[in-house]
Kinemage of the C-alpha trace (Angstrom):
@kinemage 1
@onewidth
@group {chain A} dominant
@subgroup {mainchain}
@vectorlist {calphas} color= white
{ca met a 1} P -9.173 -31.862 -21.441
{ca gln a 2} L -12.957 -31.952 -21.273
{ca leu a 3} L -14.535 -29.684 -18.669
{ca ile a 4} L -17.983 -28.338 -17.968
{ca ile a 5} L -18.539 -25.419 -15.631
{ca lys a 6} L -22.178 -25.561 -14.565
{ca ser a 7} L -24.501 -22.777 -13.461
{ca ala a 8} L -21.922 -19.993 -13.541
{ca lys a 9} L -22.874 -16.329 -13.815
{ca val a 10} L -20.884 -14.635 -16.563
{ca val a 11} L -19.139 -11.351 -15.744
{ca asp a 12} L -17.767 -10.160 -19.072
{ca pro a 13} L -18.972 -6.845 -20.559
{ca ser a 14} L -17.827 -7.963 -24.033
{ca ser a 15} L -19.781 -11.244 -23.955
{ca pro a 16} L -23.367 -11.660 -25.184
{ca his a 17} L -23.829 -13.863 -22.123
{ca asn a 18} L -22.844 -11.134 -19.644
{ca gly a 19} L -25.026 -11.324 -16.539
{ca lys a 20} L -26.502 -14.687 -17.539
{ca thr a 21} L -26.138 -17.983 -15.684
{ca val a 22} L -24.899 -20.613 -18.108
{ca ser a 23} L -22.968 -23.847 -18.430
{ca ile a 24} L -19.711 -23.707 -20.340
{ca phe a 25} L -18.299 -26.783 -22.062
{ca ile a 26} L -14.549 -26.670 -22.736
{ca glu a 27} L -12.710 -29.144 -24.947
{ca asn a 28} L -8.983 -29.067 -25.766
{ca gly a 29} L -8.655 -25.615 -24.249
{ca val a 30} L -11.421 -24.055 -26.354
{ca ile a 31} L -14.943 -22.999 -25.362
{ca lys a 32} L -16.966 -25.484 -27.342
{ca gln a 33} L -20.461 -24.626 -26.146
{ca ile a 34} L -22.243 -22.146 -23.902
{ca ala a 35} L -25.743 -23.267 -23.059
{ca ser a 36} L -28.432 -23.122 -20.402
{ca ser a 37} L -27.476 -24.431 -16.979
{ca lys a 38} L -29.575 -27.528 -17.605
{ca ser a 39} L -27.543 -28.754 -20.581
{ca gln a 40} L -26.444 -32.394 -20.821
{ca val a 41} L -22.951 -33.429 -19.716
{ca pro a 42} L -20.858 -35.547 -22.133
{ca asn a 43} L -19.184 -38.669 -20.765
{ca asn a 44} L -15.665 -38.492 -19.258
{ca thr a 45} L -16.025 -34.784 -18.503
{ca lys a 46} L -14.741 -33.039 -15.385
{ca ile a 47} L -17.569 -31.093 -13.764
{ca ile a 48} L -17.407 -27.921 -11.672
{ca asp a 49} L -20.733 -27.161 -10.043
{ca ile a 50} L -20.584 -24.654 -7.168
{ca glu a 51} L -23.501 -22.605 -5.908
{ca gly a 52} L -23.080 -18.886 -6.529
{ca leu a 53} L -20.155 -19.388 -8.930
{ca his a 54} L -19.174 -16.439 -11.132
{ca ile a 55} L -16.880 -16.601 -14.144
{ca ser a 56} L -14.938 -13.944 -16.014
{ca pro a 57} L -12.112 -13.826 -18.527
{ca gly a 58} L -8.782 -14.492 -16.810
{ca phe a 59} L -7.391 -11.733 -14.602
{ca phe a 60} L -4.161 -9.943 -15.593
{ca asp a 61} L -1.767 -8.296 -13.111
{ca met a 62} L 0.323 -5.472 -14.567
{ca gln a 63} L 2.906 -5.369 -11.760
{ca val a 64} L 4.466 -8.363 -10.000
{ca asn a 65} L 7.952 -9.195 -8.724
{ca phe a 66} L 9.081 -12.827 -8.874
{ca arg a 67} L 12.728 -12.272 -7.696
{ca asp a 68} L 14.026 -14.698 -10.328
{ca pro a 69} L 16.873 -14.621 -11.321
{ca gly a 70} L 18.924 -13.829 -8.240
{ca his a 71} L 16.731 -14.069 -5.138
{ca glu a 72} L 14.839 -17.287 -5.768
{ca tyr a 73} L 14.672 -18.004 -2.024
{ca lys a 74} L 12.081 -15.199 -1.807
{ca glu a 75} L 10.178 -16.245 -4.928
{ca asp a 76} L 10.960 -17.937 -8.201
{ca leu a 77} L 9.110 -17.844 -11.479
{ca leu a 78} L 7.222 -21.089 -10.845
{ca ser a 79} L 6.221 -20.334 -7.254
{ca gly a 80} L 5.191 -16.895 -8.453
{ca cys a 81} L 2.969 -18.479 -11.077
{ca ala a 82} L 1.432 -20.717 -8.411
{ca ser a 83} L 0.668 -17.665 -6.301
{ca ala a 84} L -0.789 -15.888 -9.338
{ca ser a 85} L -3.142 -18.736 -10.250
{ca ala a 86} L -4.287 -18.948 -6.621
{ca gly a 87} L -5.179 -15.256 -6.904
{ca gly a 88} L -7.194 -15.808 -10.075
{ca phe a 89} L -4.610 -14.442 -12.502
{ca thr a 90} L -3.951 -16.120 -15.846
{ca gly a 91} L -1.488 -13.464 -16.955
{ca val a 92} L 1.131 -11.284 -15.239
{ca ala a 93} L 3.718 -8.686 -16.191
{ca val a 94} L 6.884 -9.396 -14.211
{ca met a 95} L 9.047 -6.432 -13.242
{ca pro a 96} L 12.775 -6.254 -14.073
{ca gly a 97} L 14.091 -5.639 -10.543
{ca thr a 98} L 15.936 -8.962 -10.349
{ca his a 99} L 19.649 -9.787 -9.940
{ca pro a 100} L 20.755 -9.351 -12.647
{ca pro a 101} L 17.913 -7.111 -13.840
{ca ile a 102} L 15.947 -7.923 -16.968
{ca his a 103} L 18.014 -5.479 -19.025
{ca thr a 104} L 19.084 -7.549 -22.053
{ca lys a 105} L 17.334 -9.988 -24.346
{ca ser a 106} L 19.016 -12.885 -22.495
{ca glu a 107} L 16.995 -12.240 -19.327
{ca val a 108} L 13.806 -11.758 -21.351
{ca glu a 109} L 14.376 -15.113 -23.040
{ca tyr a 110} L 15.158 -16.741 -19.672
{ca val a 111} L 11.819 -15.645 -18.200
{ca lys a 112} L 9.870 -16.732 -21.263
{ca arg a 113} L 11.637 -20.099 -21.502
{ca lys a 114} L 11.226 -20.964 -17.818
{ca thr a 115} L 7.495 -20.138 -17.773
{ca ser a 116} L 6.610 -21.582 -21.168
{ca gly a 117} L 3.507 -23.766 -21.036
{ca asn a 118} L 2.481 -22.614 -17.564
{ca ile a 119} L -1.192 -22.051 -16.799
{ca val a 120} L -0.177 -18.438 -16.122
{ca asp a 121} L 1.082 -16.417 -19.093
{ca val a 122} L 4.187 -14.500 -17.949
{ca phe a 123} L 5.249 -11.360 -19.809
{ca pro a 124} L 8.673 -9.881 -18.960
{ca val a 125} L 9.055 -6.126 -18.525
{ca gly a 126} L 12.504 -4.933 -19.565
{ca ala a 127} L 14.538 -2.275 -17.775
{ca ile a 128} L 14.577 1.260 -19.162
{ca thr a 129} L 18.202 1.763 -18.205
{ca his a 130} L 21.157 -0.607 -18.109
{ca asn a 131} L 21.337 -2.339 -14.721
{ca thr a 132} L 18.405 -0.071 -13.677
{ca asp a 133} L 21.027 2.458 -12.565
{ca gly a 134} L 19.476 5.412 -14.405
{ca lys a 135} L 22.628 6.295 -16.352
{ca glu a 136} L 22.263 4.904 -19.880
{ca leu a 137} L 19.457 3.367 -21.899
{ca ser a 138} L 19.179 -0.396 -22.016
{ca glu a 139} L 18.902 -2.513 -25.162
{ca met a 140} L 15.217 -1.679 -25.413
{ca tyr a 141} L 14.614 -2.689 -29.014
{ca asp a 142} L 16.417 -6.017 -28.624
{ca met a 143} L 14.316 -6.787 -25.543
{ca his a 144} L 11.153 -5.734 -27.360
{ca ser a 145} L 12.021 -8.098 -30.217
{ca ala a 146} L 12.667 -10.908 -27.702
{ca gly a 147} L 9.261 -10.456 -26.072
{ca ser a 148} L 9.484 -7.646 -23.529
{ca ile a 149} L 5.984 -6.258 -23.102
{ca ala a 150} L 6.999 -2.821 -21.745
{ca phe a 151} L 9.836 -1.028 -19.955
{ca ser a 152} L 10.365 0.049 -16.362
{ca asp a 153} L 13.162 0.500 -13.842
{ca asp a 154} L 10.841 -1.061 -11.265
{ca lys a 155} L 11.051 0.873 -7.970
{ca lys a 156} L 14.002 2.952 -9.177
{ca pro a 157} L 12.571 6.083 -10.774
{ca val a 158} L 14.526 7.468 -13.723
{ca ser a 159} L 15.639 10.700 -12.053
{ca asp a 160} L 17.438 12.086 -15.120
{ca ala a 161} L 14.664 13.911 -17.003
{ca gly a 162} L 16.680 14.047 -20.233
{ca leu a 163} L 17.293 10.316 -20.147
{ca phe a 164} L 13.610 9.567 -19.559
{ca leu a 165} L 12.721 11.918 -22.421
{ca arg a 166} L 15.089 10.060 -24.758
{ca ala a 167} L 13.593 6.738 -23.641
{ca leu a 168} L 10.122 8.014 -24.541
{ca leu a 169} L 11.305 9.143 -27.963
{ca tyr a 170} L 13.191 5.913 -28.649
{ca ala a 171} L 10.251 3.720 -27.580
{ca lys a 172} L 7.988 5.503 -30.073
{ca asn a 173} L 9.925 3.800 -32.903
{ca phe a 174} L 8.364 0.436 -31.990
{ca lys a 175} L 5.264 1.634 -30.084
{ca gly a 176} L 6.899 0.787 -26.776
{ca leu a 177} L 5.314 1.601 -23.433
{ca leu a 178} L 7.169 3.055 -20.452
{ca leu a 179} L 5.993 2.264 -16.926
{ca ala a 180} L 6.789 5.016 -14.423
{ca his a 181} L 7.312 4.584 -10.695
{ca cys a 182} L 7.123 8.170 -9.472
{ca asp a 183} L 9.348 9.107 -6.563
{ca glu a 184} L 11.598 12.165 -6.404
{ca lys a 185} L 14.391 10.658 -4.330
{ca thr a 186} L 15.850 13.991 -3.278
{ca ile a 187} L 12.540 14.659 -1.506
{ca ser a 188} L 11.733 11.160 -0.177
{ca leu a 189} L 15.353 10.437 0.822
{ca his a 190} L 15.542 7.864 3.672
{ca gly a 191} L 11.801 8.131 4.322
{ca gln a 192} L 10.146 5.161 6.004
{ca met a 193} L 6.395 5.872 5.708
{ca asn a 194} L 3.938 8.553 4.637
{ca glu a 195} L 4.766 11.982 6.006
{ca gly a 196} L 1.968 13.110 8.313
{ca lys a 197} L 0.567 12.965 11.811
{ca val a 198} L 1.281 9.255 12.204
{ca ser a 199} L 4.921 9.488 11.116
{ca thr a 200} L 5.403 12.409 13.522
{ca ser a 201} L 3.851 10.499 16.427
{ca leu a 202} L 6.029 7.444 15.690
{ca gly a 203} L 9.205 9.448 15.212
{ca leu a 204} L 9.764 8.041 11.726
{ca lys a 205} L 11.070 10.053 8.780
{ca gly a 206} L 8.228 10.630 6.388
{ca ile a 207} L 7.901 10.329 2.622
{ca pro a 208} L 5.937 13.392 1.493
{ca ala a 209} L 3.160 12.979 -1.054
{ca leu a 210} L 5.034 15.705 -2.927
{ca ala a 211} L 7.819 13.235 -3.797
{ca glu a 212} L 5.362 11.269 -5.936
{ca glu a 213} L 3.445 14.239 -7.278
{ca val a 214} L 6.482 16.193 -8.503
{ca met a 215} L 7.599 13.179 -10.537
{ca val a 216} L 4.080 12.571 -11.885
{ca ala a 217} L 3.944 16.191 -13.048
{ca arg a 218} L 7.419 15.994 -14.619
{ca asn a 219} L 6.559 12.829 -16.517
{ca ile a 220} L 3.291 14.302 -17.765
{ca phe a 221} L 5.233 17.258 -19.203
{ca leu a 222} L 7.686 14.861 -20.880
{ca cys a 223} L 4.820 12.789 -22.260
{ca glu a 224} L 3.221 15.902 -23.725
{ca tyr a 225} L 6.513 17.079 -25.246
{ca thr a 226} L 7.306 13.735 -26.894
{ca ser a 227} L 3.755 12.499 -27.645
{ca gly a 228} L 4.949 9.269 -26.028
{ca lys a 229} L 3.111 6.746 -23.876
{ca ile a 230} L 3.420 6.451 -20.104
{ca his a 231} L 1.687 4.187 -17.632
{ca phe a 232} L 1.853 5.447 -14.048
{ca gln a 233} L 2.325 2.571 -11.611
{ca ser a 234} L 1.289 2.431 -7.950
{ca ile a 235} L -0.426 5.813 -7.799
{ca ser a 236} L -1.061 6.632 -4.135
{ca thr a 237} L -1.974 10.299 -3.578
{ca ala a 238} L -4.984 12.516 -4.253
{ca lys a 239} L -2.915 15.081 -6.147
{ca ser a 240} L -1.460 12.385 -8.411
{ca val a 241} L -4.995 11.338 -9.343
{ca glu a 242} L -5.866 14.958 -10.104
{ca leu a 243} L -2.785 15.447 -12.274
{ca ile a 244} L -3.454 12.286 -14.287
{ca arg a 245} L -7.125 13.169 -14.664
{ca asp a 246} L -6.172 16.553 -16.151
{ca ala a 247} L -3.597 14.919 -18.452
{ca lys a 248} L -6.218 12.531 -19.794
{ca lys a 249} L -8.590 15.443 -20.428
{ca lys a 250} L -5.830 16.989 -22.560
{ca gly a 251} L -5.717 13.801 -24.627
{ca leu a 252} L -2.247 12.709 -23.527
{ca lys a 253} L -1.320 9.040 -23.836
{ca val a 254} L -1.259 8.334 -20.103
{ca thr a 255} L -2.774 5.519 -18.060
{ca ala a 256} L -2.518 4.613 -14.382
{ca ser a 257} L -2.904 1.792 -11.896
{ca val a 258} L -3.296 1.523 -8.126
{ca asn a 259} L -2.200 -1.256 -5.802
{ca ala a 260} L -5.031 -3.074 -4.042
{ca his a 261} L -3.454 -2.592 -0.608
{ca his a 262} L -3.511 1.184 -1.094
{ca leu a 263} L -7.301 0.935 -1.219
{ca ala a 264} L -7.504 -1.130 1.960
{ca leu a 265} L -4.962 0.374 4.372
{ca asp a 266} L -3.979 3.870 5.455
{ca asp a 267} L -0.879 5.012 7.330
{ca ser a 268} L -2.508 4.370 10.730
{ca ser a 269} L -1.826 0.658 10.035
{ca leu a 270} L 1.801 1.377 10.958
{ca lys a 271} L 1.069 2.536 14.522
{ca asp a 272} L 2.429 -0.743 15.899
{ca phe a 273} L 5.498 -0.578 13.623
{ca asp a 274} L 4.158 -3.488 11.543
{ca thr a 275} L 6.865 -4.023 8.923
{ca ser a 276} L 4.491 -6.030 6.719
{ca cys a 277} L 2.763 -2.683 6.070
{ca lys a 278} L 5.989 -0.983 4.999
{ca val a 279} L 5.554 -0.537 1.260
{ca asn a 280} L 6.747 1.723 -1.554
{ca pro a 281} L 4.920 3.974 -2.239
{ca pro a 282} L 3.876 4.167 1.404
{ca leu a 283} L 0.358 3.744 2.722
{ca arg a 284} L -1.206 7.193 2.605
{ca thr a 285} L -4.163 8.889 4.340
{ca lys a 286} L -7.892 8.165 4.319
{ca gln a 287} L -8.357 11.262 2.145
{ca asp a 288} L -5.932 9.822 -0.409
{ca ile a 289} L -7.823 6.521 -0.385
{ca asp a 290} L -11.091 8.359 -1.096
{ca ala a 291} L -9.442 10.087 -4.072
{ca leu a 292} L -8.062 6.778 -5.374
{ca lys a 293} L -11.527 5.221 -5.216
{ca lys a 294} L -13.012 8.182 -7.070
{ca gly a 295} L -10.248 7.868 -9.656
{ca leu a 296} L -11.164 4.234 -10.182
{ca ser a 297} L -14.859 4.968 -10.566
{ca asp a 298} L -14.422 7.808 -13.075
{ca gly a 299} L -11.808 5.993 -15.172
{ca thr a 300} L -8.798 8.115 -14.241
{ca ile a 301} L -7.194 4.977 -12.797
{ca asp a 302} L -7.365 2.189 -15.366
{ca ala a 303} L -6.292 -0.920 -13.462
{ca ile a 304} L -5.788 -2.511 -10.058
{ca thr a 305} L -2.515 -4.336 -9.392
{ca ser a 306} L -1.015 -6.408 -6.594
{ca asp a 307} L 2.563 -5.059 -6.715
{ca his a 308} L 3.420 -8.534 -5.399
{ca ser a 309} L 6.780 -8.032 -3.635
{ca pro a 310} L 8.008 -11.125 -1.754
{ca glu a 311} L 10.499 -10.659 1.085
{ca asp a 312} L 11.962 -13.246 3.437
{ca glu a 313} L 11.839 -13.002 7.248
{ca glu a 314} L 15.397 -11.682 7.504
{ca asn a 315} L 14.323 -8.595 5.573
{ca lys a 316} L 11.027 -8.075 7.402
{ca lys a 317} L 11.359 -9.258 11.000
{ca val a 318} L 13.824 -6.513 11.919
{ca glu a 319} L 13.656 -2.978 13.304
{ca phe a 320} L 11.332 -0.846 11.187
{ca asp a 321} L 14.088 1.400 9.799
{ca tyr a 322} L 15.972 -1.633 8.474
{ca ala a 323} L 12.993 -3.562 7.072
{ca ala a 324} L 12.611 -3.906 3.314
{ca phe a 325} L 9.687 -2.296 1.545
{ca gly a 326} L 6.990 -4.514 0.041
{ca met a 327} L 4.237 -7.053 0.650
{ca ile a 328} L 2.963 -10.043 -1.265
{ca gly a 329} L -0.407 -9.446 -2.871
{ca leu a 330} L -1.355 -11.810 -5.684
{ca glu a 331} L -3.507 -14.070 -3.536
{ca thr a 332} L -5.427 -11.220 -1.860
{ca cys a 333} L -5.587 -8.684 -4.703
{ca phe a 334} L -9.081 -9.472 -5.956
{ca ala a 335} L -10.523 -9.870 -2.460
{ca leu a 336} L -9.092 -6.516 -1.359
{ca ala a 337} L -10.430 -4.752 -4.448
{ca asn a 338} L -13.796 -6.477 -4.085
{ca thr a 339} L -13.955 -5.578 -0.385
{ca tyr a 340} L -12.677 -1.997 -0.467
{ca ser a 341} L -12.944 -0.427 -3.950
{ca asn a 342} L -16.753 0.060 -4.045
{ca leu a 343} L -16.725 -1.002 -7.713
{ca lys a 344} L -19.401 -3.242 -9.171
{ca leu a 345} L -18.330 -6.592 -10.614
{ca asn a 346} L -18.478 -5.454 -14.250
{ca asp a 347} L -16.212 -2.528 -13.398
{ca leu a 348} L -13.836 -4.767 -11.432
{ca val a 349} L -13.498 -7.007 -14.467
{ca lys a 350} L -12.588 -3.963 -16.551
{ca lys a 351} L -9.826 -3.112 -14.053
{ca phe a 352} L -8.595 -6.716 -13.684
{ca val a 353} L -9.100 -8.116 -17.184
{ca ile a 354} L -9.765 -5.629 -19.950
{ca arg a 355} L -7.810 -2.423 -19.321
{ca pro a 356} L -4.524 -4.107 -18.294
{ca arg a 357} L -4.389 -6.050 -21.548
{ca glu a 358} L -5.519 -3.079 -23.641
{ca ile a 359} L -2.751 -0.928 -22.141
{ca phe a 360} L -0.162 -3.552 -23.083
{ca gly a 361} L -1.665 -4.104 -26.516
{ca leu a 362} L -2.644 -7.703 -25.778
{ca ser a 363} L -5.766 -9.448 -27.002
{ca val a 364} L -8.516 -9.578 -24.388
{ca pro a 365} L -10.001 -13.056 -23.791
{ca lys a 366} L -13.747 -13.366 -24.227
{ca ile a 367} L -16.359 -15.775 -22.957
{ca lys a 368} L -17.687 -16.822 -26.344
{ca glu a 369} L -17.967 -20.091 -28.248
{ca lys a 370} L -14.865 -21.010 -30.315
{ca glu a 371} L -12.695 -18.705 -28.188
{ca lys a 372} L -9.718 -19.959 -26.193
{ca ala a 373} L -10.741 -20.767 -22.624
{ca asn a 374} L -8.923 -18.184 -20.491
{ca leu a 375} L -11.093 -17.944 -17.396
{ca thr a 376} L -11.224 -17.022 -13.712
{ca leu a 377} L -13.760 -18.678 -11.401
{ca phe a 378} L -14.756 -16.915 -8.193
{ca leu a 379} L -17.376 -16.389 -5.494
{ca pro a 380} L -17.746 -12.617 -5.066
{ca asn a 381} L -19.827 -12.782 -1.902
{ca lys a 382} L -17.946 -15.492 -0.024
{ca glu a 383} L -16.133 -14.340 3.118
{ca trp a 384} L -12.868 -16.068 3.994
{ca lys a 385} L -9.696 -15.660 6.019
{ca leu a 386} L -6.174 -15.806 4.665
{ca glu a 387} L -4.221 -18.522 6.476
{ca glu a 388} L -0.427 -18.553 6.332
{ca lys a 389} L -0.345 -22.298 5.676
{ca asn a 390} L -2.370 -21.807 2.486
{ca ile a 391} L -0.199 -19.092 0.942
{ca arg a 392} L 1.466 -20.433 -2.199
{ca ser a 393} L 4.121 -17.751 -2.401
{ca lys a 394} L 7.479 -18.646 -0.883
{ca ser a 395} L 7.264 -15.455 1.200
{ca lys a 396} L 4.593 -14.614 3.768
{ca asn a 397} L 5.044 -10.856 4.161
{ca thr a 398} L 1.443 -9.684 4.286
{ca pro a 399} L -0.593 -7.952 7.004
{ca phe a 400} L -3.766 -9.737 5.894
{ca ile a 401} L -3.082 -13.128 7.506
{ca gly a 402} L -6.068 -13.912 9.717
{ca lys a 403} L -8.097 -11.017 8.297
{ca lys a 404} L -11.611 -11.494 6.953
{ca leu a 405} L -11.978 -10.692 3.243
{ca lys a 406} L -14.852 -10.870 0.780
{ca gly a 407} L -14.436 -12.510 -2.606
{ca lys a 408} L -12.950 -15.992 -2.977
{ca ile a 409} L -11.056 -17.299 -5.999
{ca ile a 410} L -12.097 -20.837 -6.951
{ca gly a 411} L -9.733 -21.499 -9.824
{ca val a 412} L -8.430 -20.634 -13.272
{ca val a 413} L -8.534 -22.188 -16.729
{ca asn a 414} L -5.905 -21.341 -19.361
{ca asn a 415} L -3.629 -22.967 -21.938
{ca gly a 416} L -5.662 -26.174 -21.868
{ca lys a 417} L -5.170 -26.550 -18.112
{ca ile a 418} L -7.305 -26.107 -15.030
{ca glu a 419} L -6.165 -25.320 -11.512
{ca leu a 420} L -8.523 -25.132 -8.544
{ca val a 421} L -7.770 -23.463 -5.227
{ca ser a 422} L -8.247 -26.207 -2.622
{ca asn a 423} L -8.360 -24.095 0.547
């Protein structure tokens, strides 16, 4: 493959070309030359020349669900990769909440084998407990050896504090990372949305912010006791941000991420009982959103994720109480963050590219000559509308169809391949 990307503004804090408009010549998947935008084009070279184009190292999503194996009618690994590339992601960490779960090396190998050679690098996350049932530890070391990047029970919090403590201690033997979804089920039991004025007015059982915060606090204590590593997924409340900020000041090995839709929507979005807005953790208040944005800006929150959770119509177009939690998010993640986070582009790249890979211990791609071409192309100022017909995911459960967003993905380059978003 020979490709030249002309007149693109580099957004890469680690690159000497950061902030400059350059042309990038790629040959056989490697950045061969970075030169002025007026450089000559070799023969038989594919050319991308779009006004206002920006380019960064490839985005990485720390939290996606591809429903494969088990529920491939909602999403499979290949359709998930297609959705990821359309969202500008060249790498994803896929959660273990499948059927069966990713809880042995066989499932890890299945994910790696099926996605091998894809333009999107897929990294399996193994389950902390067998069958994600919270009763006994899974074969963590075997999964680590087979290629599991980290460990999580997905949306099933490990309620047994002793078991989670032992998982932290065991993972230290091979520098393993535990991902924590924080939800004290005895507090949030049967809740449908955030507990507050809106839930009261709608007559829906609420999920108190306390359910998340109690579990965040517990896990911070366990992290301190074990000197282990925890990444807090899908942080959604102001108090959670405060707790994690204090833990970081103490020097604990904790990191955190927020879902893009938690920056864009508050619980008032549910006033019409829109099941596409029913997510876990639930949409919180405007005050929580302000705290999440502050946490992003001061570094308390390290990364922005999609928490891509495909669901079919039978699980969403039902009465609110019976609807499944979750929304798809890969194809809108960057646009939502760009529209609502208030972060500058360099800081967005840190949240989308650099910190996710650093947390997982992966090498961070760079826009430099002789480096592998792992790139995301985008127009940060372009406004666009999400159309259902253009969604590449098998599922369409998103409240953003028809909504105007700012920040358009143009394409990705990775593993010697290029894929452009046509719509």
